[in-house]
TORKELUM-696002 format. One record per residue: residue in three letters; residue number from 1; x, y, z of N, C-alpha, C in turn. Coordinates in pm, whole numbers. Layout:
> rest,nr,nX,nY,nZ,caX,caY,caZ,cX,cY,cZ
> Ala,NUM,X,Y,Z,X,Y,Z,X,Y,Z;
...
***
This chain:
> rest,nr,nX,nY,nZ,caX,caY,caZ,cX,cY,cZ
> Met,1,13020,5094,8141,13133,5123,8056,13241,5192,8140;
> Lys,2,13360,5138,8134,13474,5197,8204,13549,5284,8103;
> Lys,3,13548,5416,8126,13605,5509,8027,13754,5489,8004;
> Thr,4,13827,5435,8100,13971,5416,8083,14005,5300,7990;
> His,5,13905,5224,7946,13929,5114,7853,13876,5144,7713;
> Thr,6,13842,5268,7688,13781,5305,7560,13885,5357,7460;
> Lys,7,13842,5364,7335,13927,5422,7230,13953,5569,7258;
> Ala,8,13855,5639,7314,13872,5781,7345,13983,5800,7447;
> Phe,9,13990,5716,7547,14095,5726,7649,14231,5690,7587;
> Ala,10,14233,5589,7501,14357,5551,7432,14407,5669,7347;
> Asn,11,14315,5740,7280,14353,5858,7202,14410,5967,7292;
> Leu,12,14353,5983,7410,14401,6083,7505,14546,6052,7547;
> Ile,13,14571,5928,7585,14705,5887,7628,14804,5900,7511;
> Ala,14,14762,5854,7394,14850,5862,7276,14883,6007,7243;
> Ser,15,14785,6096,7252,14811,6237,7220,14907,6300,7320;
> Ile,16,14897,6264,7447,14990,6318,7547,15132,6268,7518;
> Leu,17,15146,6139,7490,15278,6084,7457,15335,6148,7330;
> Leu,18,15250,6162,7228,15295,6223,7103,15339,6367,7122;
> Leu,19,15265,6442,7205,15304,6581,7230,15442,6589,7295;
> Cys,20,15471,6496,7385,15604,6493,7448,15712,6466,7342;
> Ile,21,15690,6367,7257,15787,6332,7154,15802,6446,7053;
> Glu,22,15689,6503,7010,15694,6611,6912,15761,6735,6969;
> Gly,23,15734,6765,7095,15800,6879,7160,15950,6859,7167;
> Trp,24,15991,6736,7202,16134,6704,7206,16196,6718,7066;
> Ala,25,16127,6667,6965,16179,6675,6828,16193,6820,6783;
> Leu,26,16093,6902,6814,16099,7044,6779,16217,7111,6850;
> Phe,27,16233,7082,6976,16345,7138,7053,16478,7100,6990;
> Gln,28,16491,6977,6942,16615,6930,6881,16650,7007,6753;
> Thr,29,16549,7053,6682,16575,7124,6556,16645,7257,6579;
> Tyr,30,16633,7313,6698,16699,7441,6724,16849,7426,6742;
> Gly,31,16897,7302,6746,17040,7277,6754,17103,7250,6618;
> Phe,32,17025,7253,6510,17078,7229,6377,17173,7343,6338;
> Lys,33,17273,7308,6260,17370,7407,6213,17302,7505,6118;
> Val,34,17343,7630,6128,17294,7734,6038,17390,7742,5920;
> Val,35,17335,7736,5800,17416,7743,5679,17411,7886,5627;
> Lys,36,17529,7947,5617,17537,8085,5570,17493,8093,5424;
> Lys,37,17422,8196,5392,17375,8226,5257,17276,8123,5202;
> Ala,38,17222,8038,5289,17122,7940,5243,16984,8005,5249;
> Thr,39,16909,7985,5145,16773,8040,5140,16685,7973,5245;
> Val,40,16695,7843,5254,16619,7766,5351,16719,7695,5442;
> Gln,41,16704,7714,5571,16795,7650,5667,16757,7504,5687;
> Pro,42,16854,7418,5724,16826,7276,5743,16715,7247,5845;
> Ala,43,16695,7337,5940,16594,7314,6044,16453,7350,5998;
> Ala,44,16439,7422,5888,16307,7474,5849,16204,7365,5825;
> Phe,45,16236,7267,5742,16139,7162,5711,16104,7078,5835;
> Pro,46,16202,7032,5913,16166,6957,6035,16081,7041,6131;
> Gln,47,16109,7170,6141,16030,7255,6231,15886,7268,6181;
> Ile,48,15869,7284,6051,15734,7292,5994,15659,7161,6020;
> Met,49,15727,7049,5999,15665,6918,6023,15627,6901,6170;
> Cys,50,15717,6938,6260,15689,6925,6404,15570,7011,6445;
> Val,51,15568,7135,6399,15457,7224,6434,15325,7170,6379;
> Gly,52,15328,7119,6256,15207,7059,6198,15159,6940,6279;
> Met,53,15252,6854,6318,15214,6736,6399,15161,6780,6534;
> Ile,54,15222,6882,6595,15175,6931,6725,15033,6985,6713;
> Ile,55,15004,7058,6608,14869,7114,6588,14767,7001,6581;
> Phe,56,14794,6899,6499,14698,6789,6485,14687,6706,6613;
> Thr,57,14796,6694,6686,14792,6618,6812,14713,6695,6918;
> Val,58,14726,6826,6921,14646,6907,7014,14498,6893,6980;
> Ile,59,14465,6891,6853,14325,6870,6812,14277,6734,6862;
> Leu,60,14358,6628,6845,14321,6496,6895,14304,6498,7047;
> Leu,61,14392,6567,7117,14384,6576,7263,14253,6643,7305;
> Ile,62,14220,6754,7242,14095,6826,7275,13973,6739,7243;
> Gln,63,13975,6674,7126,13862,6587,7090,13848,6473,7191;
> Ser,64,13958,6417,7235,13954,6306,7330,13897,6350,7463;
> Ile,65,13938,6466,7511,13886,6518,7638,13736,6543,7627;
> Ile,66,13694,6606,7518,13550,6634,7498,13472,6503,7491;
> Lys,67,13525,6404,7418,13458,6273,7405,13445,6206,7541;
> Leu,68,13552,6207,7619,13548,6141,7749,13447,6207,7843;
> Ile,69,13429,6337,7829,13332,6407,7914,13189,6379,7869;
> Ser,70,13167,6376,7738,13030,6368,7686,12995,6235,7620;
> Met,71,13076,6133,7636,13059,6007,7563,12937,5928,7613;
> Ser,72,12862,5875,7516,12751,5786,7549,12792,5642,7518;
> Asp,73,12716,5545,7566,12751,5404,7548,12751,5359,7402;
> Asp,74,12670,5424,7316,12662,5383,7176,12762,5456,7086;
> Asp,75,12846,5539,7144,12948,5612,7069,13056,5515,7020;
> Pro,76,13101,5528,6892,13207,5438,6842,13336,5446,6924;
> Leu,77,13365,5562,6981,13486,5575,7062,13469,5519,7204;
> Ala,78,13347,5471,7236,13324,5407,7365,13358,5258,7360;
> Glu,79,13388,5208,7239,13427,5067,7224,13559,5044,7296;
> Pro,80,13583,4919,7338,13712,4890,7402,13827,4914,7305;
> Ala,81,13935,4971,7358,14053,4999,7276,14122,4868,7238;
> Ala,82,14190,4871,7125,14265,4753,7080,14381,4726,7174;
> Ser,83,14423,4603,7179,14535,4564,7263,14667,4613,7204;
> Ile,84,14757,4658,7290,14890,4695,7242,14989,4581,7270;
> Asn,85,14938,4466,7302,15021,4348,7322,15061,4295,7184;
> Phe,86,15190,4303,7150,15233,4265,7016,15217,4117,6988;
> Ile,87,15197,4035,7089,15172,3893,7067,15030,3875,7013;
> Lys,88,14937,3955,7063,14798,3948,7018,14772,4032,6893;
> Asn,89,14845,4140,6879,14819,4234,6770,14948,4253,6688;
> Lys,90,14953,4190,6571,15074,4195,6487,15099,4335,6431;
> Gly,91,14996,4417,6421,15014,4554,6376,15100,4634,6473;
> Val,92,15086,4606,6601,15169,4673,6702,15315,4635,6683;
> Leu,93,15340,4507,6659,15477,4461,6636,15536,4529,6512;
> Ala,94,15458,4540,6407,15505,4608,6285,15534,4755,6315;
> Gly,95,15447,4819,6393,15469,4958,6430,15596,4977,6511;
> Leu,96,15621,4887,6604,15744,4893,6684,15867,4872,6596;
> Phe,97,15855,4785,6496,15966,4762,6404,15995,4887,6321;
> Val,98,15890,4955,6277,15909,5078,6200,15973,5185,6288;
> Ile,99,15935,5192,6415,15999,5287,6507,16148,5254,6518;
> Leu,100,16181,5126,6531,16321,5085,6536,16394,5126,6408;
> Leu,101,16330,5107,6294,16390,5148,6166,16416,5299,6163;
> Cys,102,16323,5376,6217,16341,5522,6219,16457,5561,6311;
> Val,103,16472,5491,6424,16586,5516,6513,16716,5484,6441;
> Leu,104,16718,5372,6369,16837,5335,6291,16864,5437,6180;
> Phe,105,16757,5490,6119,16769,5594,6017,16846,5713,6074;
> Val,106,16805,5757,6193,16871,5871,6257,17015,5836,6294;
> Ala,107,17036,5714,6346,17169,5673,6390,17270,5669,6276;
> Phe,108,17226,5630,6157,17317,5616,6043,17308,5731,5943;
> Phe,109,17228,5831,5973,17204,5943,5882,17334,6013,5841;
> Asp,110,17418,6048,5937,17542,6119,5905,17645,6030,5839;
> Ser,111,17662,5909,5890,17770,5824,5839,17740,5765,5700;
> Leu,112,17618,5717,5679,17582,5659,5549,17524,5763,5454;
> Gly,113,17464,5867,5510,17403,5971,5428,17255,5947,5407;
> Tyr,114,17185,6057,5378,17039,6052,5362,16995,5954,5254;
> Val,115,17059,5958,5140,17011,5878,5026,17018,5728,5058;
> Val,116,17129,5682,5113,17144,5539,5142,17045,5494,5248;
> Val,117,17038,5567,5361,16946,5524,5466,16801,5542,5421;
> Gly,118,16775,5644,5338,16640,5662,5284,16599,5547,5194;
> Met,119,16692,5502,5111,16664,5388,5022,16633,5262,5103;
> Leu,120,16715,5237,5205,16693,5118,5288,16560,5125,5362;
> Leu,121,16533,5239,5424,16408,5255,5499,16287,5240,5406;
> Cys,122,16293,5307,5293,16182,5301,5197,16159,5158,5149;
> Gly,123,16266,5089,5113,16254,4951,5065,16199,4856,5170;
> Ile,124,16248,4868,5293,16201,4779,5400,16055,4805,5432;
> Ile,125,16016,4931,5440,15875,4962,5471,15785,4918,5357;
> Met,126,15827,4937,5233,15746,4889,5121,15728,4737,5129;
> Trp,127,15833,4666,5164,15825,4521,5178,15728,4485,5291;
> Leu,128,15736,4558,5403,15649,4531,5519,15502,4550,5485;
> Ile,129,15472,4649,5401,15331,4674,5369,15281,4588,5255;
> Gly,130,15367,4497,5208,15320,4398,5112,15358,4420,4968;
> Lys,131,15440,4519,4939,15483,4541,4800,15588,4437,4766;
> Arg,132,15558,4351,4669,15649,4243,4634,15702,4252,4490;
> Asn,133,15656,4352,4415,15706,4373,4280,15846,4434,4293;
> Ile,134,15948,4355,4265,16086,4395,4288,16124,4519,4207;
> Val,135,16079,4527,4084,16111,4644,4000,16053,4771,4062;
> Glu,136,15926,4765,4099,15860,4880,4162,15930,4915,4293;
> Leu,137,15959,4816,4374,16023,4837,4503,16159,4904,4486;
> Leu,138,16239,4856,4393,16372,4913,4370,16363,5054,4312;
> Leu,139,16275,5073,4214,16263,5206,4154,16220,5311,4255;
> Val,140,16117,5281,4333,16068,5376,4433,16174,5398,4541;
> Ser,141,16233,5290,4589,16332,5301,4697,16456,5379,4656;
> Ile,142,16490,5375,4529,16609,5447,4482,16573,5588,4436;
> Leu,143,16469,5600,4354,16439,5729,4292,16379,5832,4389;
> Val,144,16297,5787,4483,16234,5883,4576,16339,5951,4664;
> Pro,145,16424,5877,4736,16527,5947,4816,16623,6031,4732;
> Leu,146,16661,5979,4615,16749,6057,4527,16680,6186,4480;
> Gly,147,16556,6174,4437,16480,6290,4393,16459,6392,4504;
> Met,148,16427,6344,4623,16408,6435,4735,16538,6506,4770;
> Trp,149,16649,6430,4770,16778,6492,4799,16810,6599,4695;
> Leu,150,16787,6567,4569,16816,6662,4463,16734,6790,4479;
> Val,151,16606,6778,4510,16521,6896,4530,16573,6979,4647;
> Phe,152,16600,6914,4760,16646,6989,4877,16785,7050,4855;
> Tyr,153,16872,6974,4790,17011,7022,4774,17022,7130,4667;
> Lys,154,16966,7107,4550,16984,7201,4439,16880,7314,4438;
> Met,155,16756,7282,4466,16652,7385,4455,16635,7466,4583;
> Leu,156,16648,7400,4698,16625,7470,4825,16755,7503,4899;
> Ser,157,16867,7463,4844,16999,7488,4903,17013,7435,5045;
> Val,158,16955,7319,5071,16968,7255,5202,17074,7147,5188;
> Asn,159,17179,7160,5266,17291,7068,5258,17262,6944,5343;
> Ile,160,17225,6836,5279,17190,6711,5347,17309,6617,5340;
> Pro,161,17346,6553,5452,17461,6462,5451,17447,6352,5346;
> Met,162,17556,6328,5273,17557,6225,5169,17633,6101,5210;
> Gly,163,17713,6109,5317,17785,5992,5364,17869,5929,5255;
> Val,164,17844,5801,5231,17924,5725,5134,17900,5769,4990;
> Leu,165,17794,5844,4966,17765,5891,4830,17812,6034,4806;
> Gln,166,17910,6078,4883,17965,6213,4865,18011,6237,4721;
> Pro,167,18071,6137,4654,18109,6161,4513,17990,6197,4424;
> Leu,168,17869,6150,4457,17751,6186,4381,17723,6335,4395;
> Arg,169,17736,6388,4517,17714,6531,4537,17818,6610,4458;
> Asp,170,17942,6566,4461,18047,6635,4386,18015,6636,4238;
> Leu,171,17961,6524,4187,17922,6516,4046,17806,6611,4016;
> Val,172,17708,6615,4103,17592,6704,4084,17635,6850,4091;
> Asp,173,17736,6880,4175,17785,7018,4184,17846,7066,4052;
> Met,174,17896,6974,3971,17953,7011,3841,17845,7045,3738;
> Ile,175,17721,6999,3764,17610,7023,3673,17536,7149,3719;
> His,176,17518,7242,3631,17449,7367,3665,17306,7361,3609;
> Phe,177,17210,7375,3698,17069,7373,3657,17023,7511,3622;
***
């Protein structure tokens, strides 16, 4: 058994790459604007998410190192790792597409606003995972980003960009909860 071809080794490499990305993402949150008199700052939730992901990735890294040191041939993680060739493995291609969607989400976040890009991302991912009920797809894609924005904006006082839906925020500001 060649340990560099096992699932345990793939987990080790993935955890190292993820730690780099998560560290970069956490670092980026320290550049977020501070909102005066806001109970919760815009960086708080992303920082909590990044720290949580880092904790779980460190656990995966430690488990992978321990497995590679003590692994026996009959261990499930000693099996050959799946191919990351997207021609052979369509799941990899779907994963790469979702990464592209997330990059586009970030790219259009300020100009289109959270709700619009959230609706598009939610709808496309639901379609990718096989949801074909149009009513369900539309309701979830519209109501979830709207509901999340409303919770963050009104209840947590986090000012999230609205982009083209700025008039909606102005309308919500007229309503006192």
